[in-house]
Kinemage of the C-alpha trace (Angstrom):
@kinemage 1
@onewidth
@group {chain A} dominant
@subgroup {mainchain}
@vectorlist {calphas} color= white
{ca met a 1} P -29.059 12.499 18.935
{ca lys a 2} L -26.324 15.124 18.555
{ca pro a 3} L -23.516 12.649 18.824
{ca ile a 4} L -25.155 10.439 16.208
{ca phe a 5} L -25.456 13.312 13.642
{ca ala a 6} L -21.841 14.273 14.375
{ca ala a 7} L -20.654 10.668 13.610
{ca ile a 8} L -22.739 10.668 10.397
{ca ala a 9} L -21.110 13.968 9.347
{ca arg a 10} L -17.649 12.480 9.973
{ca val a 11} L -18.470 9.488 7.893
{ca val a 12} L -19.792 11.569 4.940
{ca ala a 13} L -16.726 13.839 5.135
{ca ala a 14} L -14.286 10.878 5.010
{ca met a 15} L -16.261 9.298 2.170
{ca ser a 16} L -15.897 12.451 0.062
{ca gln a 17} L -12.137 12.576 0.687
{ca thr a 18} L -11.801 8.975 -0.266
{ca ala a 19} L -13.954 9.439 -3.409
{ca ser a 20} L -11.877 12.446 -4.525
{ca arg a 21} L -8.627 10.516 -4.105
{ca trp a 22} L -9.937 7.611 -6.134
{ca ile a 23} L -11.182 9.991 -8.918
{ca lys a 24} L -7.672 11.687 -9.032
{ca lys a 25} L -5.920 8.307 -9.266
{ca ala a 26} L -8.335 7.083 -11.917
{ca gly a 27} L -7.883 10.290 -13.968
{ca arg a 28} L -4.122 10.040 -13.689
{ca trp a 29} L -4.184 6.381 -14.767
{ca val a 30} L -6.355 7.135 -17.859
{ca leu a 31} L -3.978 10.044 -18.974
{ca glu a 32} L -0.950 7.723 -18.556
{ca thr a 33} L -2.506 4.840 -20.498
{ca leu a 34} L -3.694 6.885 -23.450
{ca pro a 35} L -1.130 7.235 -26.306
{ca gly a 36} L 0.396 10.688 -26.047
{ca gly a 37} L -1.437 11.144 -22.772
{ca gly a 38} L -0.130 13.151 -19.720
{ca ala a 39} L 3.180 12.841 -18.126
{ca pro a 40} L 3.432 9.999 -15.681
{ca ala a 41} L 2.939 10.879 -12.059
{ca pro a 42} L 6.021 11.790 -10.287
{ca ala a 43} L 7.548 8.684 -8.655
{ca gln a 44} L 7.555 8.780 -4.753
{ca asn a 45} L 10.479 7.216 -3.091
{ca val a 46} L 10.473 5.289 0.181
{ca his a 47} L 12.020 8.119 2.019
{ca gln a 48} L 9.524 10.707 0.725
{ca val a 49} L 6.726 8.494 1.971
{ca ala a 50} L 8.497 8.171 5.314
{ca ala a 51} L 8.875 11.866 5.716
{ca glu a 52} L 5.203 12.516 5.102
{ca thr a 53} L 4.429 9.911 7.702
{ca glu a 54} L 6.787 11.622 10.193
{ca arg a 55} L 4.981 15.025 9.732
{ca gly a 56} L 2.274 13.681 11.972
{ca asp a 57} L 0.048 11.739 9.494
{ca glu a 58} L -1.227 9.335 12.068
{ca asp a 59} L -3.985 8.370 9.612
{ca ala a 60} L -1.256 6.831 7.283
{ca leu a 61} L -0.050 4.700 10.063
{ca ala a 62} L -3.640 3.633 11.011
{ca cys a 63} L -4.188 2.699 7.307
{ca val a 64} L -0.972 0.716 7.251
{ca arg a 65} L -2.092 -1.182 10.410
{ca ala a 66} L -5.621 -1.745 9.137
{ca ala a 67} L -4.273 -3.057 5.781
{ca ala a 68} L -1.853 -5.391 7.736
{ca ala a 69} L -4.685 -6.681 9.789
{ca ser a 70} L -6.773 -7.360 6.810
{ca ile a 71} L -4.047 -9.016 4.851
{ca ala a 72} L -3.024 -11.290 7.907
{ca ala a 73} L -6.664 -12.342 8.120
{ca gly a 74} L -6.725 -13.463 4.568
{ca lys a 75} L -8.887 -10.622 3.360
{ca val a 76} L -8.398 -7.879 0.813
{ca pro a 77} L -8.166 -4.456 2.504
{ca ser a 78} L -10.988 -2.163 1.681
{ca pro a 79} L -10.475 0.605 -0.912
{ca ser a 80} L -11.141 3.228 1.798
{ca ile a 81} L -7.960 1.924 3.394
{ca thr a 82} L -5.756 1.240 0.370
{ca gly a 83} L -6.809 4.484 -1.342
{ca arg a 84} L -5.050 6.478 1.402
{ca met a 85} L -1.921 4.386 1.304
{ca asp a 86} L 1.213 4.674 -0.743
{ca ser a 87} L 1.717 1.764 -3.324
{ca asp a 88} L 5.155 1.064 -1.885
{ca ala a 89} L 3.618 0.607 1.651
{ca phe a 90} L 0.974 -1.764 0.095
{ca arg a 91} L 3.630 -3.831 -1.773
{ca trp a 92} L 5.662 -3.981 1.433
{ca leu a 93} L 2.696 -5.345 3.347
{ca met a 94} L 1.799 -7.848 0.577
{ca ala a 95} L 5.402 -9.123 0.641
{ca ala a 96} L 5.308 -9.693 4.491
{ca asp a 97} L 4.282 -12.980 5.998
{ca asp a 98} L 1.489 -13.262 8.695
{ca asp a 99} L 3.916 -13.093 11.587
{ca met a 100} L 5.401 -9.814 10.254
{ca leu a 101} L 1.943 -8.434 9.640
{ca arg a 102} L 0.917 -9.175 13.292
{ca lys a 103} L 4.075 -7.258 14.405
{ca val a 104} L 3.184 -4.186 12.274
{ca val a 105} L -0.394 -4.249 13.760
{ca arg a 106} L 0.973 -4.323 17.408
{ca ala a 107} L 3.789 -1.828 16.850
{ca glu a 108} L 3.560 1.579 18.561
{ca asn a 109} L 3.384 4.658 16.208
{ca thr a 110} L 7.023 5.661 17.000
{ca glu a 111} L 8.343 2.143 16.306
{ca leu a 112} L 6.293 1.811 13.079
{ca arg a 113} L 7.244 5.276 11.846
{ca ala a 114} L 10.991 4.556 12.620
{ca his a 115} L 10.806 1.382 10.692
{ca leu a 116} L 9.191 2.949 7.640
{ca gln a 117} L 11.957 5.588 7.715
{ca gly a 118} L 14.610 2.994 7.954
{ca arg a 119} L 15.960 4.373 11.273
{ca lys a 120} L 15.224 1.471 13.508
{ca ser a 121} L 13.781 -1.870 12.252
{ca leu a 122} L 10.992 -3.742 13.887
{ca arg a 123} L 12.579 -6.991 14.847
{ca gly a 124} L 11.581 -9.774 12.486
{ca val a 125} L 9.866 -7.487 10.010
{ca leu a 126} L 10.795 -7.020 6.366
{ca ala a 127} L 12.714 -3.817 5.781
{ca phe a 128} L 10.643 -1.007 4.155
{ca asp a 129} L 13.081 -1.071 1.120
{ca arg a 130} L 12.208 -1.533 -2.584
{ca glu a 131} L 15.099 -3.960 -3.040
{ca ala a 132} L 13.980 -6.198 -0.075
{ca ile a 133} L 10.344 -6.079 -1.325
{ca ala a 134} L 11.414 -6.924 -4.897
{ca ala a 135} L 13.373 -9.893 -3.675
{ca ile a 136} L 10.588 -11.238 -1.804
{ca glu a 137} L 8.093 -10.685 -4.725
{ca arg a 138} L 10.601 -12.503 -7.000
{ca gly a 139} L 10.808 -15.455 -4.633
{ca lys a 140} L 7.083 -15.709 -4.472
{ca met a 141} L 6.773 -15.655 -8.200
{ca leu a 142} L 9.460 -18.379 -8.576
{ca lys a 143} L 7.557 -20.408 -5.974
{ca leu a 144} L 4.456 -20.176 -8.173
{ca gly a 145} L 6.465 -21.205 -11.271
{ca ile a 146} L 6.234 -17.729 -12.837
{ca asp a 147} L 9.347 -16.395 -14.486
{ca pro a 148} L 9.809 -12.978 -12.771
{ca asp a 149} L 11.998 -11.692 -15.762
{ca ala a 150} L 9.450 -12.592 -18.406
{ca asp a 151} L 7.356 -9.957 -20.100
{ca phe a 152} L 4.051 -10.547 -18.456
{ca asp a 153} L 1.884 -9.674 -21.431
{ca ala a 154} L 3.826 -11.800 -23.783
{ca ala a 155} L 4.231 -14.764 -21.552
{ca tyr a 156} L 1.016 -14.989 -19.530
{ca ala a 157} L -1.717 -12.891 -21.058
{ca pro a 158} L -2.383 -15.380 -24.035
{ca ala a 159} L -2.680 -18.308 -21.505
{ca met a 160} L -5.096 -16.359 -19.251
{ca ser a 161} L -7.395 -15.496 -22.279
{ca ala a 162} L -7.615 -19.137 -23.437
C-alpha cells in the first residue's frame, strides 16, 4: 500500500505544479491583452532555453520527447506536457515532419540537448532555430493557400465568422 500512496502523492504534487504554471501563464496573458495592461513577458531566446535545458532539466527533455511522440501519432500533446515546454520548442516540433519527430523521440539526452543548443545537429532533424522554423511555417501556410504576410485578423477573421 505504501508505494501506491507514494505514487498518488507524486501525481498530486505534479498536478499542483502544472496548475500553477497555467495560472501564471493565463494571468500574464490577461495582463498583456488588456489596454494599458502589464508589460509583456520577457522574450526568451533559443539559446536561453537551451541553457536551461543544459542545467540538468531532464524533465524538459522528457516533455519534448512526449510532445514529439504525440504529434507524430497525430494527437495534440496534453496540457500537462505543453505547459512545461517553451513555446519555441513547441513551434519547432509542430514544424517538424513525422520522420524528424521519431528521431527526436529516439535521441539520447546528450544528443537532443546538443541539438537544442545548436552544438551538434541530429541528422535529418530541423535545426532548433527561429529562422528555420519560420521558413517551414511559411511554407506550410503557402501550401494551404494562406498568405503568410497578410494580417490574420483583417484577412481571415471575417471569413471565419461567416
